[in-house]
PyMOL CGO cylinders between C-alpha atoms (Angstrom):
from pymol import cmd
from pymol.cgo import CYLINDER

trace = [
    CYLINDER, 0.00, 0.00, 0.00, 1.14, 3.50, -0.62, 0.3, 1, 1, 1, 1, 1, 1,
    CYLINDER, 1.14, 3.50, -0.62, -0.40, 5.20, 2.39, 0.3, 1, 1, 1, 1, 1, 1,
    CYLINDER, -0.40, 5.20, 2.39, 1.56, 8.20, 3.73, 0.3, 1, 1, 1, 1, 1, 1,
    CYLINDER, 1.56, 8.20, 3.73, 3.90, 8.23, 0.72, 0.3, 1, 1, 1, 1, 1, 1,
    CYLINDER, 3.90, 8.23, 0.72, 3.04, 11.75, -0.42, 0.3, 1, 1, 1, 1, 1, 1,
    CYLINDER, 3.04, 11.75, -0.42, 4.93, 14.95, 0.24, 0.3, 1, 1, 1, 1, 1, 1,
    CYLINDER, 4.93, 14.95, 0.24, 3.90, 18.09, 2.07, 0.3, 1, 1, 1, 1, 1, 1,
    CYLINDER, 3.90, 18.09, 2.07, 2.71, 20.84, -0.25, 0.3, 1, 1, 1, 1, 1, 1,
    CYLINDER, 2.71, 20.84, -0.25, 4.29, 23.61, 1.91, 0.3, 1, 1, 1, 1, 1, 1,
    CYLINDER, 4.29, 23.61, 1.91, 1.66, 26.05, 0.55, 0.3, 1, 1, 1, 1, 1, 1,
    CYLINDER, 1.66, 26.05, 0.55, 3.56, 26.47, -2.71, 0.3, 1, 1, 1, 1, 1, 1,
    CYLINDER, 3.56, 26.47, -2.71, 3.16, 25.49, -6.35, 0.3, 1, 1, 1, 1, 1, 1,
    CYLINDER, 3.16, 25.49, -6.35, 5.18, 22.49, -7.51, 0.3, 1, 1, 1, 1, 1, 1,
    CYLINDER, 5.18, 22.49, -7.51, 8.05, 24.40, -9.13, 0.3, 1, 1, 1, 1, 1, 1,
    CYLINDER, 8.05, 24.40, -9.13, 8.54, 26.71, -6.15, 0.3, 1, 1, 1, 1, 1, 1,
    CYLINDER, 8.54, 26.71, -6.15, 8.32, 23.82, -3.71, 0.3, 1, 1, 1, 1, 1, 1,
    CYLINDER, 8.32, 23.82, -3.71, 10.95, 21.79, -5.55, 0.3, 1, 1, 1, 1, 1, 1,
    CYLINDER, 10.95, 21.79, -5.55, 13.24, 24.81, -5.84, 0.3, 1, 1, 1, 1, 1, 1,
    CYLINDER, 13.24, 24.81, -5.84, 12.89, 25.47, -2.11, 0.3, 1, 1, 1, 1, 1, 1,
    CYLINDER, 12.89, 25.47, -2.11, 13.69, 21.88, -1.13, 0.3, 1, 1, 1, 1, 1, 1,
    CYLINDER, 13.69, 21.88, -1.13, 16.63, 21.72, -3.55, 0.3, 1, 1, 1, 1, 1, 1,
    CYLINDER, 16.63, 21.72, -3.55, 18.13, 24.94, -2.19, 0.3, 1, 1, 1, 1, 1, 1,
    CYLINDER, 18.13, 24.94, -2.19, 17.66, 23.80, 1.42, 0.3, 1, 1, 1, 1, 1, 1,
    CYLINDER, 17.66, 23.80, 1.42, 19.33, 20.49, 0.53, 0.3, 1, 1, 1, 1, 1, 1,
    CYLINDER, 19.33, 20.49, 0.53, 22.33, 22.25, -0.98, 0.3, 1, 1, 1, 1, 1, 1,
    CYLINDER, 22.33, 22.25, -0.98, 22.60, 24.60, 1.99, 0.3, 1, 1, 1, 1, 1, 1,
    CYLINDER, 22.60, 24.60, 1.99, 22.43, 21.72, 4.44, 0.3, 1, 1, 1, 1, 1, 1,
    CYLINDER, 22.43, 21.72, 4.44, 25.20, 19.78, 2.72, 0.3, 1, 1, 1, 1, 1, 1,
    CYLINDER, 25.20, 19.78, 2.72, 27.35, 22.91, 2.41, 0.3, 1, 1, 1, 1, 1, 1,
    CYLINDER, 27.35, 22.91, 2.41, 26.86, 24.30, 5.93, 0.3, 1, 1, 1, 1, 1, 1,
    CYLINDER, 26.86, 24.30, 5.93, 26.26, 21.00, 7.82, 0.3, 1, 1, 1, 1, 1, 1,
    CYLINDER, 26.26, 21.00, 7.82, 23.25, 22.50, 9.69, 0.3, 1, 1, 1, 1, 1, 1,
    CYLINDER, 23.25, 22.50, 9.69, 20.44, 24.97, 8.98, 0.3, 1, 1, 1, 1, 1, 1,
    CYLINDER, 20.44, 24.97, 8.98, 17.51, 26.46, 10.86, 0.3, 1, 1, 1, 1, 1, 1,
    CYLINDER, 17.51, 26.46, 10.86, 14.11, 26.31, 9.16, 0.3, 1, 1, 1, 1, 1, 1,
    CYLINDER, 14.11, 26.31, 9.16, 10.51, 25.38, 9.89, 0.3, 1, 1, 1, 1, 1, 1,
    CYLINDER, 10.51, 25.38, 9.89, 9.76, 21.85, 11.03, 0.3, 1, 1, 1, 1, 1, 1,
    CYLINDER, 9.76, 21.85, 11.03, 7.78, 20.82, 7.93, 0.3, 1, 1, 1, 1, 1, 1,
    CYLINDER, 7.78, 20.82, 7.93, 10.49, 22.12, 5.60, 0.3, 1, 1, 1, 1, 1, 1,
    CYLINDER, 10.49, 22.12, 5.60, 13.11, 20.29, 7.64, 0.3, 1, 1, 1, 1, 1, 1,
    CYLINDER, 13.11, 20.29, 7.64, 11.24, 16.99, 7.31, 0.3, 1, 1, 1, 1, 1, 1,
    CYLINDER, 11.24, 16.99, 7.31, 10.93, 17.34, 3.54, 0.3, 1, 1, 1, 1, 1, 1,
    CYLINDER, 10.93, 17.34, 3.54, 14.59, 18.39, 3.25, 0.3, 1, 1, 1, 1, 1, 1,
    CYLINDER, 14.59, 18.39, 3.25, 15.63, 15.36, 5.26, 0.3, 1, 1, 1, 1, 1, 1,
    CYLINDER, 15.63, 15.36, 5.26, 13.98, 13.06, 2.72, 0.3, 1, 1, 1, 1, 1, 1,
    CYLINDER, 13.98, 13.06, 2.72, 15.83, 14.71, -0.18, 0.3, 1, 1, 1, 1, 1, 1,
    CYLINDER, 15.83, 14.71, -0.18, 19.17, 14.71, 1.65, 0.3, 1, 1, 1, 1, 1, 1,
    CYLINDER, 19.17, 14.71, 1.65, 18.91, 11.02, 2.39, 0.3, 1, 1, 1, 1, 1, 1,
    CYLINDER, 18.91, 11.02, 2.39, 18.32, 10.30, -1.30, 0.3, 1, 1, 1, 1, 1, 1,
    CYLINDER, 18.32, 10.30, -1.30, 21.33, 12.38, -2.36, 0.3, 1, 1, 1, 1, 1, 1,
    CYLINDER, 21.33, 12.38, -2.36, 23.65, 10.85, 0.26, 0.3, 1, 1, 1, 1, 1, 1,
    CYLINDER, 23.65, 10.85, 0.26, 22.59, 7.36, -0.81, 0.3, 1, 1, 1, 1, 1, 1,
    CYLINDER, 22.59, 7.36, -0.81, 23.50, 8.30, -4.38, 0.3, 1, 1, 1, 1, 1, 1,
    CYLINDER, 23.50, 8.30, -4.38, 26.85, 9.67, -3.19, 0.3, 1, 1, 1, 1, 1, 1,
    CYLINDER, 26.85, 9.67, -3.19, 27.63, 6.42, -1.38, 0.3, 1, 1, 1, 1, 1, 1,
    CYLINDER, 27.63, 6.42, -1.38, 27.25, 4.53, -4.67, 0.3, 1, 1, 1, 1, 1, 1,
    CYLINDER, 27.25, 4.53, -4.67, 29.72, 6.92, -6.28, 0.3, 1, 1, 1, 1, 1, 1,
    CYLINDER, 29.72, 6.92, -6.28, 29.29, 6.02, -9.95, 0.3, 1, 1, 1, 1, 1, 1,
    CYLINDER, 29.29, 6.02, -9.95, 28.76, 8.43, -12.84, 0.3, 1, 1, 1, 1, 1, 1,
    CYLINDER, 28.76, 8.43, -12.84, 25.03, 7.80, -13.08, 0.3, 1, 1, 1, 1, 1, 1,
    CYLINDER, 25.03, 7.80, -13.08, 24.59, 8.61, -9.38, 0.3, 1, 1, 1, 1, 1, 1,
    CYLINDER, 24.59, 8.61, -9.38, 26.66, 11.79, -9.75, 0.3, 1, 1, 1, 1, 1, 1,
    CYLINDER, 26.66, 11.79, -9.75, 24.46, 12.96, -12.61, 0.3, 1, 1, 1, 1, 1, 1,
    CYLINDER, 24.46, 12.96, -12.61, 21.27, 12.21, -10.67, 0.3, 1, 1, 1, 1, 1, 1,
    CYLINDER, 21.27, 12.21, -10.67, 22.65, 14.16, -7.69, 0.3, 1, 1, 1, 1, 1, 1,
    CYLINDER, 22.65, 14.16, -7.69, 23.46, 17.07, -10.01, 0.3, 1, 1, 1, 1, 1, 1,
    CYLINDER, 23.46, 17.07, -10.01, 19.79, 17.19, -10.97, 0.3, 1, 1, 1, 1, 1, 1,
    CYLINDER, 19.79, 17.19, -10.97, 19.00, 17.97, -7.31, 0.3, 1, 1, 1, 1, 1, 1,
    CYLINDER, 19.00, 17.97, -7.31, 21.98, 20.09, -6.28, 0.3, 1, 1, 1, 1, 1, 1,
    CYLINDER, 21.98, 20.09, -6.28, 23.14, 22.55, -8.90, 0.3, 1, 1, 1, 1, 1, 1,
    CYLINDER, 23.14, 22.55, -8.90, 26.50, 23.55, -7.37, 0.3, 1, 1, 1, 1, 1, 1,
    CYLINDER, 26.50, 23.55, -7.37, 29.24, 21.21, -8.64, 0.3, 1, 1, 1, 1, 1, 1,
    CYLINDER, 29.24, 21.21, -8.64, 31.56, 22.05, -5.72, 0.3, 1, 1, 1, 1, 1, 1,
    CYLINDER, 31.56, 22.05, -5.72, 29.00, 20.80, -3.20, 0.3, 1, 1, 1, 1, 1, 1,
    CYLINDER, 29.00, 20.80, -3.20, 28.55, 17.59, -5.21, 0.3, 1, 1, 1, 1, 1, 1,
    CYLINDER, 28.55, 17.59, -5.21, 32.32, 17.07, -5.41, 0.3, 1, 1, 1, 1, 1, 1,
    CYLINDER, 32.32, 17.07, -5.41, 32.68, 17.55, -1.64, 0.3, 1, 1, 1, 1, 1, 1,
    CYLINDER, 32.68, 17.55, -1.64, 29.73, 15.25, -0.93, 0.3, 1, 1, 1, 1, 1, 1,
    CYLINDER, 29.73, 15.25, -0.93, 31.00, 12.44, -3.14, 0.3, 1, 1, 1, 1, 1, 1,
    CYLINDER, 31.00, 12.44, -3.14, 34.50, 12.70, -1.62, 0.3, 1, 1, 1, 1, 1, 1,
    CYLINDER, 34.50, 12.70, -1.62, 33.41, 12.50, 2.03, 0.3, 1, 1, 1, 1, 1, 1,
    CYLINDER, 33.41, 12.50, 2.03, 30.32, 10.28, 1.82, 0.3, 1, 1, 1, 1, 1, 1,
    CYLINDER, 30.32, 10.28, 1.82, 32.11, 6.89, 1.87, 0.3, 1, 1, 1, 1, 1, 1,
    CYLINDER, 32.11, 6.89, 1.87, 34.12, 7.63, 5.00, 0.3, 1, 1, 1, 1, 1, 1,
    CYLINDER, 34.12, 7.63, 5.00, 31.44, 9.63, 6.82, 0.3, 1, 1, 1, 1, 1, 1,
    CYLINDER, 31.44, 9.63, 6.82, 28.30, 7.62, 6.00, 0.3, 1, 1, 1, 1, 1, 1,
    CYLINDER, 28.30, 7.62, 6.00, 29.80, 4.33, 4.78, 0.3, 1, 1, 1, 1, 1, 1,
    CYLINDER, 29.80, 4.33, 4.78, 28.54, 2.04, 7.53, 0.3, 1, 1, 1, 1, 1, 1,
    CYLINDER, 28.54, 2.04, 7.53, 25.24, 3.89, 8.12, 0.3, 1, 1, 1, 1, 1, 1,
    CYLINDER, 25.24, 3.89, 8.12, 22.07, 2.63, 6.41, 0.3, 1, 1, 1, 1, 1, 1,
    CYLINDER, 22.07, 2.63, 6.41, 19.99, 5.79, 6.58, 0.3, 1, 1, 1, 1, 1, 1,
    CYLINDER, 19.99, 5.79, 6.58, 19.35, 8.32, 9.31, 0.3, 1, 1, 1, 1, 1, 1,
    CYLINDER, 19.35, 8.32, 9.31, 21.83, 10.84, 7.97, 0.3, 1, 1, 1, 1, 1, 1,
    CYLINDER, 21.83, 10.84, 7.97, 20.13, 13.87, 9.52, 0.3, 1, 1, 1, 1, 1, 1,
    CYLINDER, 20.13, 13.87, 9.52, 18.92, 14.93, 12.94, 0.3, 1, 1, 1, 1, 1, 1,
    CYLINDER, 18.92, 14.93, 12.94, 15.95, 17.27, 13.36, 0.3, 1, 1, 1, 1, 1, 1,
    CYLINDER, 15.95, 17.27, 13.36, 15.68, 19.13, 16.66, 0.3, 1, 1, 1, 1, 1, 1,
    CYLINDER, 15.68, 19.13, 16.66, 12.69, 21.32, 17.48, 0.3, 1, 1, 1, 1, 1, 1,
    CYLINDER, 12.69, 21.32, 17.48, 13.80, 24.72, 18.80, 0.3, 1, 1, 1, 1, 1, 1,
    CYLINDER, 13.80, 24.72, 18.80, 10.54, 26.47, 19.60, 0.3, 1, 1, 1, 1, 1, 1,
    CYLINDER, 10.54, 26.47, 19.60, 8.21, 28.81, 17.77, 0.3, 1, 1, 1, 1, 1, 1,
    CYLINDER, 8.21, 28.81, 17.77, 9.03, 31.71, 15.50, 0.3, 1, 1, 1, 1, 1, 1,
    CYLINDER, 9.03, 31.71, 15.50, 8.07, 35.02, 17.02, 0.3, 1, 1, 1, 1, 1, 1,
    CYLINDER, 8.07, 35.02, 17.02, 6.24, 36.51, 14.04, 0.3, 1, 1, 1, 1, 1, 1,
    CYLINDER, 6.24, 36.51, 14.04, 3.80, 33.78, 13.10, 0.3, 1, 1, 1, 1, 1, 1,
    CYLINDER, 3.80, 33.78, 13.10, 4.39, 31.08, 15.74, 0.3, 1, 1, 1, 1, 1, 1,
    CYLINDER, 4.39, 31.08, 15.74, 5.63, 28.57, 13.17, 0.3, 1, 1, 1, 1, 1, 1,
    CYLINDER, 5.63, 28.57, 13.17, 7.38, 25.56, 14.70, 0.3, 1, 1, 1, 1, 1, 1,
    CYLINDER, 7.38, 25.56, 14.70, 11.12, 26.00, 14.05, 0.3, 1, 1, 1, 1, 1, 1,
    CYLINDER, 11.12, 26.00, 14.05, 13.67, 23.21, 13.80, 0.3, 1, 1, 1, 1, 1, 1,
    CYLINDER, 13.67, 23.21, 13.80, 17.41, 22.76, 13.47, 0.3, 1, 1, 1, 1, 1, 1,
    CYLINDER, 17.41, 22.76, 13.47, 18.39, 20.13, 10.92, 0.3, 1, 1, 1, 1, 1, 1,
    CYLINDER, 18.39, 20.13, 10.92, 21.97, 18.88, 10.87, 0.3, 1, 1, 1, 1, 1, 1,
    CYLINDER, 21.97, 18.88, 10.87, 24.02, 16.17, 9.24, 0.3, 1, 1, 1, 1, 1, 1,
    CYLINDER, 24.02, 16.17, 9.24, 25.28, 13.42, 11.52, 0.3, 1, 1, 1, 1, 1, 1,
]
cmd.load_cgo(trace, "trace")
């Protein structure tokens, strides 16, 4: 069954939503941790796990698929170089999401997402 397999809409059209998640994924891999809303962090975590799994494979096809998600070639090069040693023996669970309270302006639930 495919129950609960969908994605959150994040109150955005498809192209804007994908661009947002892709940019958050690139920022997370580059900076190792970012602060965003909880729902965005959960969706970003899904995309990051896919990209890190591709980086662990390390072949050309995986590199090209990762480049379709993350545009910056320097981030991809860094990810593919460190993924074997950093995530080699881990079968998922590459990120940690920690709730850090509510945003002052609109009381949105904020979270800190970081790579393990």
